[in-house]
C-alpha positions in Angstrom: 60.4 -5.1 -11.1 60.5 -8.9 -11.4 60.9 -9.2 -7.6 57.8 -7.0 -7.1 55.7 -9.1 -9.4 56.9 -12.3 -7.8 56.0 -10.9 -4.4 52.6 -10.1 -5.6 52.0 -13.6 -7.0 53.3 -15.3 -3.9 51.7 -13.2 -1.2 48.6 -11.8 -2.9 46.5 -14.7 -1.8 47.3 -14.4 1.8 46.9 -10.6 1.8 43.3 -11.1 0.5 42.4 -14.2 2.5 39.2 -12.7 3.9 38.3 -10.3 1.2 36.4 -10.0 -2.1 36.1 -7.3 -4.8 35.9 -4.3 -2.6 38.4 -5.6 -0.1 41.0 -6.3 -2.7 41.0 -2.6 -3.6 41.5 -1.3 0.0 43.6 -3.9 1.8 47.2 -2.9 2.7 50.0 -4.5 4.6 51.1 -1.3 6.4 49.4 1.7 8.0 50.1 3.7 4.9 47.0 4.7 2.9 46.2 3.0 -0.3 46.6 4.7 -3.6 44.9 4.0 -7.0 47.0 4.8 -10.0 47.4 4.3 -13.7 50.1 3.3 -16.0 50.9 6.9 -16.7 52.0 7.8 -13.1 55.3 9.6 -12.8 56.8 6.8 -10.8 58.0 3.9 -12.9 55.4 1.2 -13.2 55.9 -2.3 -14.4 55.2 -2.9 -18.1 52.4 -5.4 -18.1 50.7 -6.9 -21.2 47.0 -7.5 -20.6 45.2 -10.5 -22.1 41.5 -11.6 -22.1 41.2 -15.2 -23.0 37.9 -16.8 -24.1 38.0 -20.6 -24.1 35.4 -22.9 -25.7 31.8 -21.7 -25.3 32.7 -18.2 -24.2 34.3 -17.6 -27.6 31.0 -18.4 -29.4 28.9 -15.7 -27.6 28.5 -12.7 -30.0 27.1 -10.5 -27.3 30.2 -11.1 -25.1 32.6 -10.4 -28.0 30.9 -7.1 -28.7 31.0 -6.2 -25.0 34.7 -6.9 -24.8 35.4 -4.7 -27.8 33.9 -1.7 -25.9 36.0 -2.3 -22.7 39.4 -0.8 -23.0 40.7 -1.0 -19.4 41.2 -3.7 -16.8 42.2 -3.4 -13.2 45.6 -4.8 -12.3 47.0 -5.3 -8.8 50.5 -4.0 -8.1 52.6 -4.3 -4.9 55.4 -1.8 -4.3 58.2 -2.0 -1.8 58.7 1.3 0.1 62.1 1.7 1.6 62.3 2.3 5.3 63.0 5.8 6.5 66.2 6.7 8.3 66.7 4.9 11.5 64.3 2.1 10.6 65.3 -1.2 9.0 61.9 -2.6 8.0 60.6 -2.2 4.5 56.9 -1.6 3.9 54.7 -3.3 1.2 52.0 -1.2 -0.4 49.4 -2.8 -2.7 47.5 -0.8 -5.2 45.1 -1.2 -8.1 46.1 0.4 -11.4 44.3 0.7 -14.7 45.9 -0.9 -17.7 44.9 -0.6 -21.3 43.6 -3.6 -23.1 45.3 -3.5 -26.5 43.8 -6.8 -27.8 40.0 -7.1 -26.9 40.1 -10.9 -26.6 41.9 -14.1 -27.5 39.9 -17.2 -28.6 41.3 -20.6 -27.7 40.3 -24.2 -27.3 43.0 -24.9 -24.7 44.0 -22.7 -21.7 47.3 -24.6 -21.0 49.3 -22.1 -22.9 48.0 -19.2 -20.7 47.2 -20.6 -17.3 50.7 -21.7 -16.3 52.3 -18.5 -17.3 53.8 -17.0 -14.1 55.6 -14.2 -16.0 55.1 -10.8 -14.4 54.9 -9.3 -17.8 51.4 -10.6 -18.4 48.0 -10.1 -16.6 45.5 -12.6 -17.9 41.8 -12.8 -17.4 39.9 -15.9 -18.3 36.2 -15.5 -19.2 34.4 -18.9 -18.5 30.8 -19.4 -19.6 30.1 -22.1 -17.0 31.7 -22.3 -13.6 30.8 -26.0 -13.5 33.2 -26.7 -16.4 36.4 -28.7 -15.6 38.4 -25.8 -17.2 37.1 -23.6 -14.4 38.4 -25.9 -11.7 41.8 -26.1 -13.3 42.1 -22.3 -13.6 40.8 -21.8 -10.0 43.4 -24.2 -8.7 46.1 -22.4 -10.7 45.1 -19.1 -9.0 44.1 -17.5 -12.3 41.8 -14.5 -12.6 38.4 -15.8 -13.7 35.3 -13.8 -14.7 31.9 -14.9 -16.0 30.1 -13.4 -19.0 27.5 -11.5 -16.9 30.1 -9.4 -15.1 31.7 -8.5 -18.4 28.4 -7.5 -19.9 27.7 -5.5 -16.7 31.0 -3.6 -17.0 30.4 -2.9 -20.7 27.0 -1.5 -19.9 28.3 0.7 -17.0 31.4 1.8 -18.9 33.6 0.3 -16.1 37.0 -1.5 -16.4 37.2 -5.3 -15.9 37.4 -5.7 -12.1 40.1 -7.3 -10.1 39.0 -10.0 -7.8 41.1 -12.5 -5.9 38.3 -15.0 -6.4 36.3 -16.1 -9.4 33.6 -13.6 -10.2 30.7 -14.6 -12.3 28.1 -11.8 -12.0 27.3 -8.6 -10.0 24.1 -9.9 -8.4 25.5 -9.4 -4.8 28.0 -6.6 -5.6 28.6 -4.4 -2.5 26.6 -6.7 -0.2 28.3 -7.7 3.0 27.1 -11.1 4.3 27.5 -12.9 7.6 26.4 -16.5 8.4 25.0 -18.0 11.6 23.4 -21.3 12.7 25.0 -23.5 10.0 26.4 -26.7 11.5 27.4 -28.5 8.3 30.7 -27.2 6.9 30.0 -28.4 3.4 26.8 -26.4 3.2 28.4 -23.3 4.6 31.3 -23.5 2.1 28.9 -23.9 -0.8 26.9 -20.8 0.3 30.1 -18.7 0.8 31.5 -19.8 -2.6 28.2 -18.8 -4.4 28.1 -15.5 -2.7 31.7 -14.8 -3.7 30.9 -15.7 -7.3 28.1 -13.1 -7.3 30.4 -10.4 -5.9 29.4 -10.6 -2.2 31.7 -9.9 0.7 31.8 -12.4 3.6 32.4 -11.4 7.2 33.0 -14.0 9.9 32.0 -11.6 12.8 28.8 -9.6 12.8 29.1 -5.8 12.9 27.3 -2.7 11.7 28.8 -3.0 8.2 27.0 -6.3 7.5 24.1 -5.7 5.1 22.5 -9.2 5.4 22.6 -12.0 7.9 22.1 -15.5 6.4 20.6 -17.5 9.3 19.8 -21.2 9.7 18.7 -20.6 13.3 16.9 -17.9 15.3 19.2 -18.4 18.3 22.6 -16.8 19.0 24.2 -13.4 19.4 24.5 -12.7 15.7 20.7 -13.1 15.2 19.9 -10.9 18.2 22.3 -8.2 17.1 20.9 -8.3 13.6 17.4 -7.8 15.0 18.6 -4.9 17.1 20.2 -3.1 14.1 17.3 -3.9 11.7 19.6 -5.9 9.5 17.7 -8.1 7.0 17.8 -11.8 8.1 17.7 -14.2 5.2 17.3 -17.9 4.5 19.9 -19.9 2.7 17.5 -20.2 -0.2 18.0 -16.5 -0.9 21.6 -17.3 -2.1 20.6 -20.4 -4.1 17.7 -18.6 -5.9 19.9 -15.6 -6.6 22.5 -18.0 -8.2 19.7 -19.4 -10.4 19.3 -15.8 -11.8 23.0 -15.3 -12.3 22.7 -14.8 -16.0 20.2 -11.9 -15.6 22.3 -8.8 -15.9 19.7 -6.5 -14.4 19.0 -8.7 -11.4 20.0 -7.6 -7.9 19.7 -9.9 -5.0 19.0 -7.0 -2.6 15.9 -5.9 -4.5 13.0 -5.7 -2.0 10.5 -7.7 -4.2 12.9 -10.6 -4.5 14.4 -10.4 -1.0 11.2 -10.4 1.0 10.3 -13.8 -0.2 13.3 -15.3 1.6 13.4 -13.3 4.9 13.4 -15.4 8.0 9.9 -15.2 9.5 9.6 -14.0 13.1 8.4 -17.3 14.5 10.7 -19.7 12.6 11.7 -22.6 14.9 9.1 -21.5 17.5 6.3 -23.6 19.0 3.8 -21.3 20.6 0.9 -21.9 23.0 -1.7 -19.3 24.1 -3.2 -19.0 27.6 -6.0 -16.7 28.8 -7.3 -15.6 25.4 -10.9 -15.9 24.1 -11.6 -18.6 21.5 -11.8 -16.0 18.8 -8.5 -14.3 19.8 -6.8 -17.6 20.2 -7.8 -18.7 16.7 -6.7 -15.4 15.2 -3.3 -15.6 16.9 -2.8 -19.2 15.8 -3.5 -18.3 12.2 -1.1 -15.4 12.5 1.5 -17.8 14.0 1.3 -20.0 10.9 1.5 -17.0 8.6 4.7 -15.9 10.4 6.5 -19.2 10.1 5.7 -20.7 13.5 3.6 -23.6 14.8 1.1 -23.7 17.7 0.6 -26.4 20.2 -1.9 -27.0 23.1 -0.9 -25.5 26.5 1.3 -27.9 28.4 2.9 -29.6 25.4 6.5 -30.3 26.2 7.6 -29.3 22.7 6.4 -25.8 23.2 9.1 -23.1 23.2 7.0 -20.0 24.0 3.8 -19.7 26.2 2.0 -16.4 25.3 0.0 -15.2 28.3 -2.8 -12.6 28.5 -1.6 -10.9 31.6 -4.9 -9.2 32.3 -6.8 -12.4 32.8 -4.1 -14.9 33.9 -2.5 -14.4 37.3 -1.0 -17.8 37.9 0.2 -20.5 35.5 -1.6 -23.9 35.6 1.7 -25.7 35.6 5.4 -25.3 36.5 7.2 -24.2 33.3 10.4 -25.9 32.3 13.6 -24.1 32.0 13.5 -24.2 28.2 10.1 -22.6 28.0 9.7 -18.8 27.6 6.6 -17.5 29.3 6.0 -14.1 27.8 3.3 -11.5 27.5 1.3 -11.0 24.4 3.3 -7.8 23.6 6.2 -10.1 22.6 4.0 -11.8 20.0 2.7 -8.6 18.4 6.1 -6.8 18.7 7.8 -9.6 16.8 5.2 -9.4 14.0 5.5 -5.6 13.8 9.3 -5.5 13.4 9.2 -8.6 11.2 11.7 -10.5 13.4 11.6 -12.4 16.7 11.9 -9.9 19.6 14.0 -10.6 22.6 12.1 -12.4 25.3 13.6 -11.1 28.5 11.8 -7.8 28.5 8.4 -9.5 28.1 8.7 -12.3 30.6 5.4 -13.0 32.4 7.3 -13.8 35.5 11.0 -13.3 36.4 13.2 -16.2 35.6 16.0 -17.4 37.9 19.5 -16.2 37.4 20.7 -19.4 35.7 18.3 -18.8 32.9 19.4 -15.2 32.6 23.0 -16.3 32.4 22.0 -18.8 29.7 20.3 -16.1 27.7 23.4 -13.9 27.9 25.7 -16.8 26.9 23.5 -17.3 23.9 24.4 -13.9 22.7 28.1 -14.7 22.5 29.7 -14.1 19.1 32.8 -15.7 17.6 35.6 -13.8 19.4 39.3 -13.4 18.9 41.7 -15.7 20.6 42.8 -13.1 23.1 41.2 -13.6 26.5 41.1 -9.9 27.1 39.2 -9.3 23.9 36.8 -12.1 24.7 36.1 -10.6 28.1 35.6 -7.1 26.6 33.2 -8.4 24.0 31.3 -10.5 26.5 30.8 -7.4 28.7 29.7 -5.3 25.8 27.1 -7.9 24.8 25.9 -8.3 28.4 25.5 -4.5 28.6 23.6 -4.4 25.3 21.3 -7.2 26.6 20.6 -5.3 29.8 19.8 -2.1 28.0 17.4 -3.2 25.4 17.6 -7.0 24.9 17.7 -6.2 21.2 14.1 -5.2 21.1 12.7 -1.7 20.3 9.4 -2.3 22.1 9.3 -1.3 25.8 7.2 -3.6 28.0 3.7 -2.4 28.9 3.5 -1.6 32.6 0.6 -2.8 34.6 -2.3 -0.4 35.1 -1.3 -0.1 38.7 2.1 1.3 37.7 0.4 4.3 36.0 -2.5 6.5 37.0 -5.4 4.2 36.0 -8.4 5.7 34.1 -11.5 6.2 36.1 -15.0 5.0 35.0 -15.5 8.4 33.4 -12.5 7.8 31.1 -11.4 10.7 29.0 -11.5 8.6 25.9 -14.8 6.8 26.4 -17.1 7.3 23.5 -20.7 7.8 24.6 -23.8 9.0 22.9 -23.0 12.6 23.9 -19.3 13.1 23.5 -17.4 14.2 26.6 -20.8 14.6 28.3 -19.8 12.3 31.1 -16.4 13.8 31.6 -16.4 16.4 34.3 -13.4 15.5 36.5 -10.9 17.0 34.1 -8.4 14.1 34.5 -6.1 13.4 31.6 -3.7 10.5 31.0 -0.2 11.4 32.0 1.4 10.2 28.8 -0.5 12.7 26.6 -1.4 15.6 29.0 0.5 18.8 28.4 1.3 21.0 31.4 -0.9 24.2 31.5 1.0 27.4 31.1 -0.7 28.6 34.3 -1.0 26.0 37.1 -3.2 28.3 39.3 -6.3 26.3 40.2 -9.7 27.6 39.2 -11.6 29.6 41.8 -14.5 27.7 43.2 -17.2 29.7 41.3 -20.7 28.4 41.9 -22.8 30.1 39.2 -24.4 27.8 36.7 -22.8 29.8 33.8 -19.4 29.1 35.3 -20.1 25.4 35.8 -21.0 24.9 32.1 -18.1 27.1 31.0 -15.8 24.8 33.1 -17.3 21.8 31.4 -16.6 23.4 28.0 -13.0 23.9 29.0 -12.5 20.4 30.4 -14.0 18.7 27.4 -11.8 20.9 25.1 -8.7 19.9 27.1 -9.7 16.2 26.9 -10.3 16.5 23.2 -6.9 18.1 22.7 -5.3 15.2 24.7 -7.1 12.7 22.4 -5.8 14.3 19.3 -2.4 14.4 20.8 -2.6 10.7 21.5 -3.6 9.9 17.9 -0.6 11.8 16.6 2.0 10.8 19.1 1.0 7.1 19.6 0.0 6.3 16.0 0.9 8.8 13.3 4.4 9.7 14.4 5.7 6.1 14.8 4.2 5.2 11.4 5.9 8.1 9.7 9.2 7.5 11.5 12.2 6.7 9.2 14.4 3.7 9.8 11.7 1.4 11.1 12.8 -2.1 11.9 11.6 -4.3 9.1 10.9 -1.3 6.9 7.9 1.1 6.7 4.7 -0.4 8.1 2.5 1.7 5.8 3.1 3.7 2.6 3.0 7.5 2.9 -0.2 7.8 1.0 -1.9 5.2 3.3 -0.9 7.2 6.3 -2.2 10.4 4.8 -5.5 8.8 4.0 -5.9 7.5 7.6 -5.0 10.7 9.5 -5.8 13.4 7.0 -5.9 16.9 8.6 -5.7 15.7 12.3 -2.6 17.8 12.9 -4.3 20.9 11.6 -7.3 20.3 13.8 -5.1 19.8 16.8 -3.4 23.2 16.2 -6.7 25.0 16.1 -8.1 23.4 19.2 -4.9 23.8 21.1 -5.3 27.6 20.7 -9.0 27.4 21.7 -8.0 25.5 24.8 -5.4 28.0 25.8 -7.9 30.9 25.3 -10.5 29.1 27.4 -7.9 28.4 30.1 -7.0 32.1 30.4 -10.7 32.9 30.5 -11.4 30.4 33.3 -8.4 31.5 35.4 -9.4 35.2 35.1 -13.1 34.4 35.3 -15.8 37.1 35.6 -19.4 36.8 34.6 -18.9 39.3 31.8 -16.1 37.2 30.2 -17.0 36.5 26.5 -17.0 32.8 25.7 -18.6 33.5 22.3 -15.6 35.6 21.2 -13.3 32.6 21.6 -15.4 30.5 19.2 -15.9 33.4 16.7 -12.2 34.0 16.7 -11.5 30.5 15.3 -14.6 29.9 13.3 -12.8 30.4 10.0 -10.0 28.0 11.0 -12.6 25.4 11.9 -14.3 25.9 8.5 -10.9 25.3 6.9 -9.6 22.3 8.8 -12.7 20.1 9.4 -14.2 19.4 5.9 -11.1 17.6 4.6 -11.2 15.2 7.5 -15.0 14.7 7.8 -15.4 14.3 4.1 -12.9 11.4 3.9 -13.6 9.9 7.4 -15.3 6.8 5.8 -12.4 6.4 3.5 -10.1 6.6 6.5 -11.9 3.8 8.3 -11.9 1.7 5.2 -8.2 2.2 4.8 -7.6 1.1 8.4 -9.7 -2.1 7.9 -8.0 -2.9 4.6 -4.5 -2.4 5.9 -5.2 -4.4 9.1 -6.4 -7.3 7.0 -3.7 -7.2 4.3 -0.7 -6.1 6.5 0.1 -8.2 9.6 2.7 -5.7 10.8 0.1 -3.0 10.9 -2.3 -5.3 12.7 0.4 -6.0 15.3 1.2 -2.2 15.5 -2.4 -1.5 16.4 -2.6 -4.3 18.9 0.5 -3.0 20.7 -0.5 0.7 20.8 -4.2 0.3 21.3 -3.4 -1.6 24.5 -1.6 1.4 26.0 -3.3 3.3 28.9 -3.4 6.6 27.0 -5.7 5.0 24.4 -8.3 4.1 27.0 -8.8 0.6 25.5 -10.2 2.1 22.3 -9.2 1.3 18.8 -7.7 3.8 16.3 -11.0 4.0 14.4 -12.9 4.8 17.6 -10.4 7.6 18.4 -10.6 9.0 15.0 -14.4 9.5 15.2 -13.9 12.2 17.9 -13.4 15.1 15.5 -16.7 14.1 13.8 -18.5 14.4 17.2 -16.7 17.4 18.6 -18.4 20.4 16.9 -22.0 19.2 17.7 -20.9 18.7 21.3 -19.5 22.3 21.5 -22.7 23.7 20.0 -24.8 22.0 22.7 -22.5 23.3 25.5 -22.7 26.9 24.0 -26.5 26.6 24.1 -26.4 25.6 27.8 -24.1 28.6 28.5 -26.5 30.9 26.7 -29.4 29.6 28.8 -27.5 30.5 32.0 -26.4 33.9 30.7 -28.3 37.0 31.8 -30.1 39.1 29.2 -28.1 42.1 30.0 -24.8 40.2 29.7 -22.8 41.4 26.6 -21.9 37.7 26.0 -25.5 36.8 25.3 -25.5 38.2 21.8 -22.0 37.0 21.2 -22.9 33.5 22.1 -25.8 33.6 19.7 -23.5 34.6 16.9 -21.0 31.9 17.9 -23.7 29.3 17.8 -24.8 30.4 14.4 -21.2 30.4 13.2 -20.9 26.8 14.4 -24.1 25.8 12.6 -22.8 27.4 9.4 -19.6 25.4 9.8 -21.5 22.2 10.3 -23.8 23.0 7.4 -20.8 23.7 5.2 -19.2 20.5 6.3 -22.3 18.4 5.6 -22.8 20.1 2.2 -19.2 19.7 1.3 -19.3 16.1 2.4 -22.4 15.5 0.2 -20.6 17.0 -2.8 -17.5 15.0 -2.1 -19.5 11.7 -1.9 -21.2 12.6 -5.1 -17.9 13.3 -6.8 -16.5 10.0 -5.5 -19.5 8.1 -6.9 -19.0 9.7 -10.3 -15.3 8.8 -10.3 -16.3 5.2 -9.4 -18.5 5.2 -12.5 -15.8 6.6 -14.7 -13.4 3.9 -13.5 -16.0 1.1 -13.8 -17.1 2.0 -17.3 -14.5 1.6 -20.1 -14.6 4.5 -22.6 -16.8 6.6 -20.3 -16.9 10.2 -21.7 -14.7 12.7 -19.8 -17.5 15.3 -19.7 -19.4 13.1 -17.3 -17.2 14.6 -14.6 -18.9 17.9 -13.6 -19.2 19.8 -10.3 -23.0 20.2 -10.6 -23.6 16.5 -11.4 -24.5 13.8 -8.9 -25.4 10.1 -9.2 -29.0 9.4 -8.3 -29.5 5.7 -8.9 -27.9 2.6 -10.5 -30.1 0.0 -12.2 -29.2 -3.4 -13.5 -31.2 -4.5 -16.6 -31.3 -6.7 -19.6 -31.7 -5.2 -23.1 -35.0 -6.3 -24.8 -34.1 -4.9 -28.2 -31.2 -4.7 -30.5 -31.0 -0.9 -30.7 -28.2 -0.4 -28.1 -26.7 -3.8 -28.0 -27.6 -7.4 -28.6 -30.9 -8.6 -27.1 -30.4 -10.3 -23.8 -27.1 -8.5 -22.9 -26.7 -7.2 -19.4 -27.0 -3.4 -19.4 -26.4 -1.0 -16.5 -28.1 2.3 -16.3 -26.6 5.1 -14.2 -29.1 7.8 -13.6 -27.6 11.3 -12.8 -29.5 14.4 -12.1 -29.3 15.6 -15.7 -28.2 12.6 -17.8 -28.4 8.8 -18.2 -25.2 6.8 -18.7 -25.9 3.4 -20.4 -23.2 0.7 -20.4 -23.1 -3.0 -21.2 -21.1 -5.8 -19.6 -17.7 -6.3 -21.2 -17.2 -9.5 -23.1 -13.4 -9.4 -22.2 -12.0 -7.8 -19.1 -8.5 -6.4 -19.5 -5.9 -6.0 -16.8 -6.3 -3.5 -14.0 -4.9 0.0 -13.9 -1.9 0.5 -11.7 -1.6 3.9 -10.0 1.8 5.7 -9.4 1.7 4.6 -5.8 1.6 0.9 -6.8 -2.1 0.3 -6.1 -3.9 -1.8 -8.7 -7.4 -0.7 -9.5 -9.9 -3.4 -10.5 -10.4 -3.6 -14.3 -13.4 -1.9 -15.9 -16.2 -4.4 -16.1 -18.5 -2.3 -18.2 -18.3 -0.9 -21.8 -19.7 2.6 -22.5 -22.7 2.8 -25.0 -24.5 6.1 -24.6 -24.3 9.2 -22.4 -27.9 10.5 -22.9 -29.1 13.9 -21.6 -32.4 13.5 -19.8 -33.9 16.2 -22.1 -33.8 13.7 -24.9 -36.2 11.3 -23.1 -39.7 12.3 -24.4 -41.8 9.5 -22.9 -41.3 6.7 -20.3 -43.4 3.6 -21.1 -44.5 1.4 -18.2 -45.0 -2.0 -19.8 -47.8 -3.9 -18.1 -47.0 -7.2 -16.5 -48.1 -10.4 -18.4 -47.1 -14.0 -18.4 -44.5 -13.4 -21.0 -43.3 -10.0 -19.9 -42.1 -9.1 -16.4 -40.6 -5.9 -14.9 -40.1 -4.3 -18.3 -40.1 -0.6 -19.3 -39.1 1.4 -22.4 -37.8 4.9 -23.2 -38.9 7.0 -26.2 -35.9 9.1 -27.1 -35.4 11.6 -29.8 -32.1 13.3 -30.5 -32.6 17.1 -31.1 -30.9 16.9 -34.5 -33.2 14.2 -35.8 -36.8 14.0 -36.8 -37.4 10.4 -35.7 -37.9 8.6 -32.3 -36.0 5.7 -30.9 -37.4 3.0 -28.6 -35.1 1.5 -26.0 -36.6 -1.3 -23.9 -35.2 -3.0 -20.8 -36.1 -5.6 -18.2 -35.1 -4.9 -14.6 -33.1 -7.8 -13.1 -32.9 -6.7 -9.4 -35.4 -6.5 -6.6 -34.4 -3.0 -5.6 -35.5 -0.5 -6.6 -39.1 -1.5 -7.5 -40.0 -0.7 -11.1 -42.7 1.9 -10.1 -40.2 3.7 -7.8 -37.6 3.7 -10.6 -39.9 5.1 -13.2 -41.2 7.9 -10.9 -37.6 8.8 -10.0 -36.5 8.9 -13.6 -39.5 11.0 -14.6 -39.0 13.4 -11.8 -35.4 14.2 -12.9 -36.4 14.4 -16.5 -39.1 16.9 -15.5 -36.6 18.9 -13.5 -34.2 19.0 -16.5 -36.9 20.2 -19.0 -38.5 22.5 -16.3 -41.8 20.7 -16.4 -44.0 20.8 -13.3 -45.9 17.5 -13.6 -43.5 14.6 -13.8 -46.4 12.1 -14.0 -47.3 13.3 -17.4 -44.2 11.6 -18.8 -45.3 8.1 -17.8 -47.6 6.1 -20.1 -48.7 2.6 -19.6 -48.8 0.2 -22.6 -49.1 -3.5 -23.4 -46.0 -5.5 -24.4 -47.7 -6.8 -27.6 -48.2 -3.3 -28.9 -44.5 -2.6 -29.1 -43.6 -6.3 -29.6 -41.5 -6.6 -26.4 -41.2 -9.9 -24.5 -38.9 -11.1 -21.7 -39.6 -14.7 -22.4 -36.5 -16.8 -23.2 -34.4 -13.7 -23.0 -31.6 -15.6 -21.3 -32.2 -19.1 -22.8 -29.6 -21.3 -24.4 -31.0 -20.5 -27.8 -30.9 -16.7 -27.1 -27.2 -17.0 -25.9 -26.3 -19.0 -29.1 -28.1 -16.4 -31.2 -26.0 -13.6 -29.5 -22.8 -15.6 -30.2 -23.7 -15.9 -33.9 -24.4 -12.2 -34.1 -21.1 -11.3 -32.4 -19.3 -13.5 -35.0 -21.2 -11.8 -37.8 -20.1 -8.4 -36.6 -16.5 -9.4 -37.2 -17.3 -10.0 -40.9 -19.5 -6.9 -41.5 -21.2 -4.2 -39.5 -23.2 -2.9 -42.4 -26.3 -5.2 -42.2 -28.1 -5.0 -38.9 -31.8 -4.5 -38.5 -34.0 -3.2 -35.6 -36.4 -5.6 -34.1 -38.7 -2.8 -33.3 -40.5 -2.0 -36.5 -42.0 1.5 -37.2 -45.5 0.2 -37.1 -45.0 -1.1 -33.5 -43.8 2.2 -32.2 -46.7 4.0 -33.9 -49.2 1.5 -32.5 -47.9 2.0 -29.0 -48.1 5.8 -29.3 -51.5 6.0 -30.9 -53.6 3.0 -29.7 -52.9 3.0 -25.9 -54.0 5.4 -23.3 -52.2 6.5 -20.1 -52.9 5.2 -16.6 -55.4 8.1 -16.1 -57.3 7.1 -19.2 -55.8 9.8 -21.4 -55.2 8.9 -25.0 -51.6 9.0 -26.0 -52.4 10.9 -29.3 -55.4 12.4 -30.9 -56.7 10.8 -34.1 -54.8 13.3 -36.1 -51.7 11.9 -37.5 -50.0 15.3 -37.3 -50.6 15.7 -33.6 -47.0 14.7 -32.8 -45.7 17.8 -34.5 -42.2 18.4 -33.1 -42.4 15.6 -30.6 -43.1 12.4 -32.7 -42.2 12.0 -36.3 -44.6 10.7 -39.0 -45.1 7.0 -39.6 -42.6 7.0 -42.4 -39.7 7.6 -39.9 -40.0 5.9 -36.5 -36.5 4.6 -35.8 -33.3 6.1 -34.7 -30.6 8.0 -36.6 -26.9 8.6 -35.7 -26.2 11.7 -33.7 -22.8 13.3 -34.3 -22.6 15.0 -30.9 -21.3 13.5 -27.7 -23.8 15.7 -25.8 -26.5 13.9 -27.8 -26.5 10.2 -28.7 -23.1 8.9 -29.6 -22.3 7.1 -32.9 -24.5 4.0 -32.2 -26.7 4.4 -35.2 -26.1 4.1 -38.9 -28.4 5.1 -41.8 -30.0 2.4 -43.8 -30.5 2.7 -47.6 -34.3 2.4 -47.3 -35.9 5.6 -48.4 -38.9 5.4 -46.0 -37.3 4.1 -42.8 -34.1 4.1 -40.8 -33.0 1.6 -38.2 -30.3 1.3 -35.7 -27.1 -0.7 -36.2 -25.3 -2.8 -33.6 -23.0 -1.1 -31.1 -19.4 -1.4 -32.1 
């Protein structure tokens, strides 16, 4: 037993020379499998006493002491000698990790001399050091002692795991299970420091790059390790990633592999690159130069000797204006956009503008050489493998775009050209090879010459082209974006992809069936063939698939624009794919508009077919029904789109107004107009406050500007919605508006109006006055619009009867100094007084002013507002003893904005809380 332990102590270091935590548990010195055991195994195990020693500062940490009291087990390495089998003289050494019980949670000490020099196999000692910069740590490390940091102990206590065995000091678990490889570091001191820190955080270091490496730490974008990491999609990190992770070593929950932390230290695609651009327009060149800086590179004028890459627009540049040096890569623009898309510098050899001489190719292959074993045979085998890998893909997932001459070029009547009449100019029936599907019957159409056949042929050809366009959208754009395992991670989130493409796959399925039926009809053509039946057969499917796409088409375009601006990788993805021949030089947004245009185009073609169909042809009536069905589909789409837009507008109001009542959301409700105003009275809020009116078809939402804006709302998908900038005041049914007062223009009153409102549960009227602060809509148009919807709500025929003109003096309303310094100071004083008490607040619209406005002024047509009789108002206007507002308990009526005063003859409004 003593010999075994001595063997472990003497050779354990060499057995784990290139290992860390995980390696120490799986390394063996023979071909036998490892085993993990415990002290209770049947085979006799060494009797080992475990000790956890806390020197100096570590002994003072209460959290650490409590954690150690919960940990009952530690991992202990054991090496066994397995006797050789008969006929063999060699013995085998097998190393394993066993779990040993910790009988004493910890030992506090000021000096470690008593424990660090103990080579007795009867003890397994772990030292917990609070600071790895402490001289005690250096002494223990030199003595080959097991050293842990407090964070790894706390981590094990939280996870319920034993104290781990590591052949190196282990401070925390920030890089636990991460396998790192380094490249491009010329200074040995810097590399040793990085490797040491990675080991302290639980990382595993590999000298050679392979598929098991999880992160490549690079100081250069050259070399085989870098190219291999790009090919495998392995994250390539800067050295600062390790340094910053070490700064967070005391955070138990921190993980260096977390995406939010890691993306800050990824090596940008154009690091160490000096780019020049040739053949691009000034606008394109400026955009690409800005993108170069964003991606870590620099740009130089064409011809600068420091330039490493010359990006050429191959469609405009045929010859270079100078002879490039051997160190200059002359590449097509696909290399530039491809590098941005995959978030790493792509291999240049597949994108060369002109073929380089063989010496350069040999140089590029030699740059891919990795550190290899000493064996010449292994060196040769690895070199051949790398050369083969370079020939196959050059470590880049993006195939070069072929010249147009290499493919069937599109004619002037391109299948994807968008014209005023979709597909109207497409009669040749050609389709791009990349997206065309073979017809199930390759028999050519018979050369029929009737006008009906000619139009039917055009219908089939445009349908075939339309199917090819939809196929291009899905295969070239949607499928690559949804593909798992993209280099550099997903380009777009799933919800963003869904917003952009919507129901395009469902639309494609329907039109593929229509195309197949039309193809059969054209192949077996007779004048009595029913084209209308094909459309009628799929009219329900069209009604089901089109509204979801058309309704949210504008949102789809907005999402494309937003993502293209905010996500450089998506912008690069569009640049690469929109340049492909099958896209016909059209953008994704231009391709996506085709479903919006298709149904009107089909309706026009069906009308043409009907014109050339004889009256006695059975398809005449069928075509009429088919055209009507298409009109119904389009009408339903338009109506559904209108309702969807209305609902979107209401949702926007709900999100913009804090405290907006939930019952504002209703399927029958739509937003008519938004108006920005300033309050001229104190009934709703302080005079001079900015108030926004949202006019709906049956109600009026009144909100004021928030004094304090809280943080935005974060959706489950991670999108942050802007914070609500308005505060709800009243949701007023239009039926409560009894009169609309058009306040005449004077020197002291401009663009003002007022509403006479009476809640149904009260006997008094309220006067709300406002000043319009915007040019649009004009006051006259706004008042007429408001009265029209009020009249519709109360089922009144003449909306003009609701408008009455009045002078500002009669109701004591003025817009003078409404936003002056004195007015703002007055509002500030009032807001302060509200914090003290809300019980004393008075209306600035006295009852006599309201009565004077209602009785002394006539309407625009010369009508008197009221007869001389004081009782004329009846159920509409209260008596002179009660002319101000009262609190309404119902949300359907006025909310709780008003408070009763103690005066027996009058009531006035309180300030909004």
